[in-house]
Every structure is written in structure tokens, then in C-alpha cells.
ZAGU-792674 format. One record per residue: y, x, z of N, C-alpha, C, O in turn; residue in one letter. Coordinates in steps of 0.2 Angstrom, whole numbers, plus 5000, padded with zeros to 4 digits. Example, Ala and Ser with C-alpha at 12.3 -4.5 7.8 and 13.67 -1.06 7.14 Angstrom:
REM residues 2
497250665039497850625039498450665039498350715042a498950645035499550685036500050645039500650675040s
//
This chain:
REM residues 109
566253895249566153925240566353945236565953975233e566953935235567353935230567754005233567954045229l567754015239568254055242567754115242567954175240e567354115243566754165244566554205237566554265236n566554145231566554175225567254225224567254275221q567554195226568454235224568454295227568754345225l568054305233568054365237567754415233567954475232t566954385230566654425227566854465221566754515219t567254395217567454425209568154475211568354505206k568354485217568954535219568654585221568854635218s568354595225567854645226567554705219567654765218k567254655215567054665208567554695203567354735198t568254675203568854685200569154755204569354795200l569054755211569254835212568854875210569154925209d567954875209567654915209567954955201568055005199e567954885198568054895191568754965189568655015185l569154945193569854965192569755025196570255075195k569155055201569055135203568655155199568455215199q568355125195567755165189568155155184567955205181s568555125181569055155176569455205176569455255172l569855195181570155255185569955315184570255365182a569055325188568955395189568655395180568855445178s568255365176568055365171568455375164568455425160d568755325165569055325158568455285153567755295153g568955265149568555235141568655255134569255255132s568155275132568355285125568755225120569155235115a568355155123568555105119569255075118569555065113e569555085125570355065126570855125129570655165134q571255125127571855155129571755155139571455115143t572255205139572255185148572755125149572755085153p573255155144573755065144573555025145573754985149e572854995139572654935139572254895142572254835143a571954945146571454955152571954915160571754885164q572654945159573054935163573154855163573154805167s573354855156573754795156573154725156573354665157l572554745155571954715155571754695163571654635164r571854745167571754735173572354705178572254695184i572754715175573454655177573354605177573354565182a573154575170573154505169572454475173572554415176e571954505174571254485178571654495186571554445190l571954545188572454505194572554445194572254395197c573154445190573754395191573254325189573454265191e572754335187572154265185571854255191571754205192m571854305194571354295201571654275206571354235210m572554285207572854265211573054195210573154145214d573154175203573154105201572554065205572654015209s572054075203571354055205571354045214571353995218i571454105216571554105222572254045226572154005231a572654045222572953995224572853925223572753885228n572753915219572453845216571753815220571753755220q571253865224570853855229571253845235570853815239v571753855237571953865243572353785243572253745248a572753755235572853695235572353625235572453575238q571853655232571353615233571053615238570653565238l571053645244570653665250571253605254571053555257k571753605253572153565257572253495255572453445259a571953485248572053405245571553375247571553315249s570753435248570353375251570153375259569653355261m570753415263570653395269571153345270570953295274q571653335266571953265265571553205266571353165270s571353215259570653165257570253155263570353095266i569953195265569453195271569753135278569553085280l570453165279570853125283571053045283571053005288e571153045276571052985273570552945272570652885272q570052985272569352935272568952915278568552875278w569252975286569152955292569452905293569152855295r570152895293570752825293570152775291569752745295a570052775283569752705281569252685286569152635287y568852745288568052735291568352665296568152605295d568852705302569052675307569252605305568952565308e569752575300569952535298569552485296569652425297i568952495291568452465289568052445296568052385297y567752495302567352445305567952415309567852355310a568352445311568952355313568952315312568852265315e568952305305568952235301568352205301568352155303v567852235299566952205299566952185307566452145308s567152205311567152195318567552105320567252065323l568152115317568452055318568252015313568251955315m567952015306567551975302567051935305566851875304t566751985309566051955312566151895317565751845318t566751915321566951865327567351805322567251745323r567651835319567851755316567351705313567351645315y566851765308566251705307565751655313565451605312l565851705319565551675325565951605326565651555326y566651635326566951575330567051515327567051455330c566951515320566951475314566351425316566251365316t565851475317565151435317564951395322564551355323d565451425328565251395335565851335333565551275333q566351335331566951255332566351225327566351165330c566151215324565851165318565551105321565151115325k565851045320565350985323564750995323564451005318p564450975327563550985327563350895324563350845328s563150905318562650825314563050765316562850705314g563650765321563750705324564350695322564750745323e564650635319565450635318566050655322566050615327e566450685321567150715324567250665328567650615326a566950655333567550595337568050645341568250705341s568250605344568950625349568650665356568950715359l568150625359567750645365567550695363567650745367e567050725356566750765357567150835354567050885357a567450825350568050885351568350905355568450965355l568450855360568750875369568150925372568250995372k567650885373567050915374566950985371567051035375k566951005364567051065360567551105363567451165364q568151085364568651135366568551155372568551215374v568451105377568251135383567751195384567851245387k567251165381566651235380566851295377566551345379t567451295371567651355370568051395374568051455374l568351345378568851375383568251395390568551425395q
//
């Protein structure tokens, strides 16, 4: 969206240059107009560079969020598995006798 707006402003600036070149203005001297137009062009170039940098930064951030989402899903799955395993390993209401633990180990294997 910023790039589209910048393109529109660039076209407007070009139209302004042409208009000032053909009509002239009584309010400002041609030198002052040329200087102002040069300043506007410089500002536009600076903004275009900033937009490009912003776009690159946003791409990098987007990639980092994608990596985060993938890792988060993996950790979430591992946590769920861990909770399931710990739930399965709890001794049932009876005391943890050696025989009960052996039976539980056999079941888990």
C-alpha cells in the first residue's frame, strides 16, 4: 500500500514539475521552484528507500514468526505427549508395590 501511495505521489510530483516548467509562477522564482522540486524529489527517494527497508524487515519478521509457529506446534505436541505419559505412569489408587510397578512397566513397553 505504501509503495502504491509513493508511486501516486511520484506521478503527482512529475505533473507538478511539468506544470511549473510550462506555466511558471509569479509567487516564486524559477530557481526557488527548482530547489523546492529537488528537495521534494530527494524526500521522495528517501521515503522510497525507507519503504524498501521496511519491506525487507517485515519479510524477516514474517519468516521468524513462521519458524516460531512451527516450533511452538512441535513443543505443544511434545508437551501433550509428556502429559499423557505422566498420566499413564501414575500408580492407580493402590500402593506402588514392586509387582504393580513391574506390571505397569510391562504395559508401557
